[in-house]
C-alpha positions as CSV (number, residue, x, y, z in Angstrom):
1,X,0.4,0.0,-0.1
2,X,3.1,2.2,1.1
3,X,4.2,1.7,-2.7
4,X,0.6,2.6,-4.4
5,X,0.5,5.3,-2.1
6,X,3.8,6.8,-3.4
7,X,3.0,6.3,-6.9
8,X,-0.2,7.8,-7.4
9,X,-0.4,10.5,-4.9
10,X,1.8,12.6,-6.6
11,X,-1.3,13.1,-9.5
12,X,-3.7,14.3,-7.3
13,X,-1.9,16.6,-5.8
14,X,-0.5,17.8,-8.7
15,X,3.1,17.4,-7.8
16,X,6.7,15.4,-8.4
17,X,7.1,12.2,-7.3
18,X,10.3,13.4,-5.8
19,X,8.2,16.1,-4.0
20,X,7.1,12.9,-2.2
21,X,8.3,10.2,0.6
22,X,6.4,7.0,2.3
23,X,7.3,5.0,5.1
24,X,6.3,2.4,7.1
25,X,6.4,2.2,10.9
26,X,5.5,0.3,14.3
27,X,7.7,2.8,16.9
28,X,4.5,5.5,17.3
29,X,1.8,4.0,17.6
30,X,2.9,0.4,18.6
31,X,1.3,-1.5,15.1
32,X,2.2,-0.5,11.4
33,X,1.4,2.6,10.3
34,X,1.7,4.3,6.8
35,X,3.4,7.7,7.4
36,X,4.1,10.0,3.9
37,X,5.6,13.2,3.9
38,X,6.2,15.9,2.0
39,X,10.7,16.4,1.4
40,X,10.9,19.6,1.9
41,X,11.6,21.1,5.9
42,X,8.4,22.1,6.7
43,X,6.0,20.4,4.1
44,X,4.8,21.8,1.1
45,X,1.4,20.7,1.7
46,X,1.1,17.6,-0.6
47,X,1.0,15.4,1.7
48,X,-1.3,16.9,3.5
49,X,-3.6,16.7,0.4
50,X,-3.0,13.0,0.5
51,X,-4.5,12.8,4.5
52,X,-7.7,14.7,3.1
53,X,-8.6,13.3,-0.1
54,X,-7.4,9.6,1.8
55,X,-10.3,7.6,0.7
56,X,-9.5,9.3,-2.8
57,X,-6.3,7.7,-2.9
58,X,-7.0,4.7,-1.7
59,X,-9.8,3.4,-4.1
60,X,-7.7,5.2,-6.9
61,X,-4.6,2.9,-5.5
62,X,-7.2,-0.6,-5.5
63,X,-8.1,0.6,-9.1
64,X,-4.8,0.9,-10.1
65,X,-3.2,-2.9,-8.5
66,X,-7.3,-4.4,-9.6
67,X,-5.8,-3.1,-13.7
68,X,-2.9,-4.5,-13.3
69,X,-2.9,-7.9,-15.3
70,X,-0.2,-10.2,-13.3
71,X,-0.7,-12.7,-11.3
72,X,1.2,-12.3,-7.6
73,X,2.5,-8.5,-8.2
74,X,5.0,-6.2,-10.3
75,X,7.1,-4.0,-10.0
76,X,3.8,-1.8,-12.4
77,X,1.1,-2.2,-9.3
78,X,2.9,-2.7,-5.6
79,X,6.3,-1.9,-6.8
80,X,10.1,-2.8,-5.3
81,X,10.6,-3.6,-1.7
82,X,11.9,-0.5,0.1
83,X,15.4,-0.4,1.0
84,X,16.6,1.1,4.5
85,X,19.0,1.9,4.4
86,X,19.3,2.8,0.7
87,X,20.9,0.0,-1.6
88,X,21.4,-0.3,-5.3
89,X,17.7,-1.6,-6.0
90,X,18.7,-4.1,-10.1
91,X,16.8,-6.7,-8.4
92,X,18.4,-8.7,-11.3
93,X,21.8,-7.5,-10.7
94,X,20.9,-8.7,-6.8
95,X,22.4,-11.7,-5.6
96,X,19.8,-11.9,-2.7
97,X,17.2,-9.6,-3.8
98,X,14.1,-9.4,-1.9
99,X,10.1,-10.5,-3.2
100,X,8.0,-7.7,-4.8
101,X,5.5,-7.3,-2.4
102,X,2.7,-9.0,-2.6
103,X,-0.3,-8.4,-4.5
104,X,-3.1,-10.6,-2.7
105,X,-1.6,-8.9,0.6
106,X,-2.2,-4.5,-0.7
107,X,-5.5,-6.2,-2.1
108,X,-6.8,-7.9,1.3
109,X,-5.6,-4.3,2.9
110,X,-7.6,-1.4,0.7
111,X,-10.3,-3.3,0.8
112,X,-10.4,-3.4,4.7
113,X,-10.1,-0.3,4.2
114,X,-12.2,0.6,1.8
115,X,-15.3,-1.6,3.3
116,X,-14.9,0.3,6.6
117,X,-16.6,3.4,4.5
């Protein structure tokens, strides 16, 4: 979901994808949470637009995911793994490449989110 949100929010906020970042962290909430943020000190309001349009963003992420013809997930729909600290992300060149994030898991989370509306 994080990858989908970071990919689709720039289309809604009318900004460059490099203007936004996102991460999943559980240290502040005690459970995993998605944090989207502007990549400028003090922010420019792009992530705030994501918060204001969160349900619309989740619907767009679900439509994007469902519209992808792949079976299990691919870089075009669920993105690639995020490395902390940042590393070379050419999955074909890495000897121990991490798996692509799961399409079924992202779909289940989004459908759970959207069913609560």
